[in-house]
C-alpha positions in Angstrom: 6.2 -14.8 13.7 7.8 -17.4 16.0 5.7 -16.5 18.9 2.5 -16.6 16.8 3.4 -20.1 15.6 3.8 -21.4 19.1 0.7 -19.5 20.5 -1.5 -20.7 17.6 -0.3 -24.3 17.9 -0.9 -24.2 21.7 -4.3 -22.8 21.2 -5.2 -25.4 18.6 -4.1 -28.1 21.0 -5.7 -26.5 24.0 -7.4 -29.8 25.1 -4.0 -31.5 25.4 -1.6 -28.7 26.5 -1.8 -27.4 30.0 -1.2 -23.7 30.1 0.8 -22.5 33.1 -0.8 -19.8 35.3 0.3 -16.3 34.6 0.2 -15.4 38.3 0.0 -17.0 41.7 -0.8 -15.7 45.2 2.1 -15.6 47.6 0.7 -14.1 50.8 -2.6 -12.8 52.3 -2.9 -10.1 54.9 -6.0 -9.5 57.0 -5.9 -6.0 58.6 -8.9 -3.8 58.6 -9.0 -4.2 54.8 -8.3 -7.4 53.0 -5.0 -7.5 51.1 -3.1 -9.9 48.9 0.3 -10.1 47.3 0.7 -11.5 43.8 3.7 -12.9 41.9 3.6 -12.6 38.2 5.4 -15.2 36.2 6.5 -15.5 32.6 4.7 -18.7 31.4 7.5 -19.4 28.9 10.9 -20.7 29.7 13.8 -21.6 27.4 14.3 -20.4 23.9 11.7 -20.9 21.1 13.1 -24.3 20.0 13.1 -25.7 23.5 9.5 -24.6 24.1 8.5 -26.1 20.7 10.1 -29.3 21.7 8.0 -29.4 24.8 4.9 -28.8 22.9 5.7 -31.4 20.2 6.4 -33.9 23.0 3.0 -33.3 24.5 1.3 -33.6 21.1 3.2 -36.8 20.3 2.2 -38.4 23.6 -1.4 -37.9 22.4 -0.8 -39.2 18.9 -1.0 -35.7 17.4 1.3 -34.1 14.8 1.7 -30.5 13.9 1.3 -28.9 10.5 2.7 -25.3 10.1 1.5 -23.3 7.1 3.2 -20.0 6.0 1.8 -17.8 3.3 3.5 -14.8 1.6 7.0 -16.1 2.1 9.4 -13.2 2.7 13.1 -14.2 2.7 14.0 -10.8 4.2 12.2 -11.7 7.4 14.9 -12.9 9.9 12.4 -14.9 11.9 11.5 -17.0 8.8 15.2 -18.0 8.4 15.4 -18.8 12.1 12.2 -20.9 11.8 13.6 -22.8 8.8 16.8 -23.6 10.7 14.9 -24.8 13.8 12.5 -26.8 11.7 15.4 -28.7 10.2 16.2 -30.0 13.7 12.6 -31.1 14.3 12.9 -33.2 11.1 16.2 -34.7 12.1 14.8 -35.6 15.5 11.9 -37.3 13.7 9.3 -35.1 15.2 5.8 -35.5 13.8 5.8 -32.2 12.0 5.0 -31.0 8.5 5.6 -27.6 6.8 3.6 -26.0 3.9 4.8 -22.7 2.5 3.6 -20.6 -0.4 4.9 -17.4 -2.0 5.9 -15.6 -5.1 8.5 -17.5 -7.2 11.1 -14.8 -6.7 10.7 -14.9 -2.9 10.7 -18.7 -2.7 13.9 -18.7 -4.9 15.6 -16.2 -2.6 14.6 -18.3 0.5 16.1 -21.5 -1.0 19.3 -19.6 -1.7 19.9 -18.8 1.9 22.4 -21.1 3.5 20.5 -21.4 6.8 17.5 -22.7 4.9 19.3 -24.8 2.4 17.6 -28.0 3.6 14.3 -26.7 2.2 15.7 -27.4 -1.3 15.0 -31.1 -0.6 11.3 -30.3 0.0 8.7 -31.1 -2.7 8.1 -28.0 -4.8 5.1 -27.3 -7.0 4.6 -24.3 -9.3 1.0 -23.3 -9.6 1.5 -21.7 -13.1 -1.5 -20.3 -15.0 -5.0 -21.4 -14.3 -7.0 -22.8 -17.2 -9.6 -20.4 -18.5 -12.4 -22.9 -17.9 -11.4 -23.1 -14.2 -11.3 -19.3 -14.0 -14.7 -19.1 -15.6 -16.2 -21.7 -13.2 -14.8 -19.9 -10.2 -16.1 -16.5 -11.2 -19.5 -17.9 -12.1 -20.0 -19.9 -8.9 -18.8 -17.1 -6.7 -21.0 -14.3 -8.3 -24.1 -16.4 -8.8 -24.1 -17.3 -5.1 -25.2 -13.7 -4.4 -26.5 -12.4 -7.7 -26.4 -12.8 -11.5 -23.7 -12.6 -14.0 -24.2 -12.2 -17.8 -22.1 -14.0 -20.3 -20.4 -10.9 -21.6 -19.3 -9.9 -18.1 -17.9 -13.4 -17.5 -15.9 -13.3 -20.8 -14.4 -10.0 -19.9 -13.5 -11.1 -16.4 -11.9 -14.4 -17.6 -9.8 -12.5 -20.3 -8.7 -9.9 -17.8 -7.5 -12.6 -15.2 -5.3 -14.2 -17.9 -5.0 -17.3 -15.9 -3.0 -15.6 -13.1 -4.3 -16.4 -9.6 -3.7 -13.0 -8.1 -5.1 -11.1 -11.1 -8.2 -13.3 -10.8 -8.6 -12.1 -7.2 -8.1 -8.5 -8.2 -10.6 -8.7 -11.1 -13.2 -10.4 -9.0 -12.8 -7.9 -6.1 -12.8 -4.8 -8.3 -15.7 -5.9 -10.5 -17.8 -6.8 -7.5 -17.1 -3.5 -5.9 -18.1 -1.7 -9.1 -21.6 -3.3 -8.9 -22.6 -1.2 -5.9 -26.3 -1.9 -5.2 -26.9 -3.6 -8.6 -28.5 -7.0 -8.6 -26.3 -8.4 -11.4 -22.8 -8.0 -12.7 -22.9 -6.5 -16.2 -20.2 -6.1 -18.9 -19.8 -2.5 -17.7 -19.0 -3.6 -14.1 -16.6 -6.3 -15.4 -14.9 -3.9 -17.7 -14.4 -1.3 -14.9 -13.2 -4.0 -12.6 -10.7 -5.2 -15.2 -9.2 -1.7 -15.7 -8.8 -1.1 -11.9 -7.4 -4.6 -11.4 -4.9 -4.0 -14.2 -3.7 -0.8 -12.4 -3.5 -2.6 -9.1 -1.4 -5.4 -10.5 1.0 -3.1 -12.3 1.5 -0.9 -9.2 1.6 -3.8 -6.7 3.4 -6.5 -8.6 5.0 -5.6 -11.9 6.7 -2.3 -10.8 8.0 -3.9 -7.6 9.3 -6.9 -9.4 11.2 -4.7 -11.8 12.7 -2.8 -8.9 14.0 -6.0 -7.4 15.6 -7.2 -10.7 19.2 -6.6 -11.6 20.4 -4.5 -14.5 21.3 -7.7 -16.3 17.8 -9.1 -15.7 16.2 -6.0 -17.1 18.5 -6.0 -20.1 17.4 -9.5 -20.9 13.7 -8.6 -20.6 14.1 -5.5 -22.7 15.8 -7.6 -25.4 12.7 -9.7 -25.6 10.5 -6.8 -26.5 11.6 -6.8 -30.2 9.6 -10.0 -30.7 6.3 -8.2 -29.8 4.9 -11.0 -27.6 6.1 -13.9 -29.7 8.5 -16.5 -28.2 12.0 -15.1 -28.1 15.0 -17.1 -29.2 17.7 -17.0 -26.5 20.4 -16.7 -29.1 18.6 -13.6 -30.5 18.4 -12.1 -27.0 22.1 -12.6 -26.5 22.8 -10.8 -29.8 20.6 -7.9 -28.9 22.3 -7.6 -25.5 25.7 -7.7 -27.2 26.7 -10.6 -25.0 27.6 -14.3 -25.4 24.9 -17.0 -25.3 26.3 -18.3 -22.0 26.0 -14.8 -20.5 22.3 -14.6 -21.6 21.6 -18.1 -20.3 22.7 -17.0 -16.8 19.9 -14.4 -16.8 17.5 -16.8 -18.4 17.9 -19.1 -15.5 17.6 -16.3 -12.9 14.3 -15.0 -14.5 12.9 -18.5 -14.8 13.5 -19.1 -11.1 11.7 -15.9 -10.2 8.7 -16.8 -12.3 9.1 -13.8 -14.6 9.6 -15.7 -17.9 8.7 -19.2 -19.1 10.1 -21.7 -21.6 7.5 -22.7 -24.2 10.0 -24.9 -26.1 13.7 -25.5 -26.2 15.8 -22.4 -26.9 12.9 -20.0 -26.5 11.4 -17.9 -23.7 8.2 -15.9 -23.3 6.9 -13.4 -20.7 5.2 -15.3 -17.9 4.2 -12.5 -15.6 1.0 -10.8 -16.8 1.3 -7.2 -18.0 5.1 -7.2 -17.7 5.7 -6.9 -21.4 3.1 -4.1 -21.7 4.7 -2.3 -18.8 8.2 -2.5 -20.3 6.9 -1.4 -23.7 5.0 1.5 -22.2 1.6 0.1 -23.2 0.2 -0.7 -19.8 -2.6 1.9 -19.9 
């Protein structure tokens, strides 16, 4: 990851950054056949932070800053922690740098909990949340109609299946489009097939893995919410069902909120935020 950042940054600033030669000729012999001796050199010198400082210095001299974007934040990646620690020094040294990262709430929360990346807690944070149905509808319609037709029933099915969740929206669109085959228009049958496959993808790829990463206390809290059958759950009721105190339940409420698994519709209540999680825990995911 670190090498990719410096290589991509150098490539983007190719007009301003002089790349050192990878080899140079050291001697030439002229016997019956021409011969030459080459010396291969490592173009990099110093550790990653030192090399980045040199690059940032060159960019600064040309009035250029550097924006680093990182998607799919993974707190288990040691290089990400190393990068965050080094980036802190760039900020302290008033380098012209900016950082934009995106990831699942649970992964972002875990990253912010790491002591080496603690300075990131001061960064501006924005939760995407659910996308309004009218925006989902516009996105589906514009995308599909660029290459074909989309009837209203198919659009209604796709919007309902996406449920305002960005990744689910991608899955539904991909699966429904693939279901069209050679058809000239997306019908309700295509959208319905896409929704079923997207649902399976989401449960296997997101819901199950999320549950595997949760603690026993987290799972007990979520299972205690099932009795309300999708209605907002009173935290006091959840604590009673768990056989624990209200303070104990609030600890897990906070943990699950930080991980984007539940939401707070109003004071004292929680609801499932992750699509299909309630259905999966209830055994109604099919």
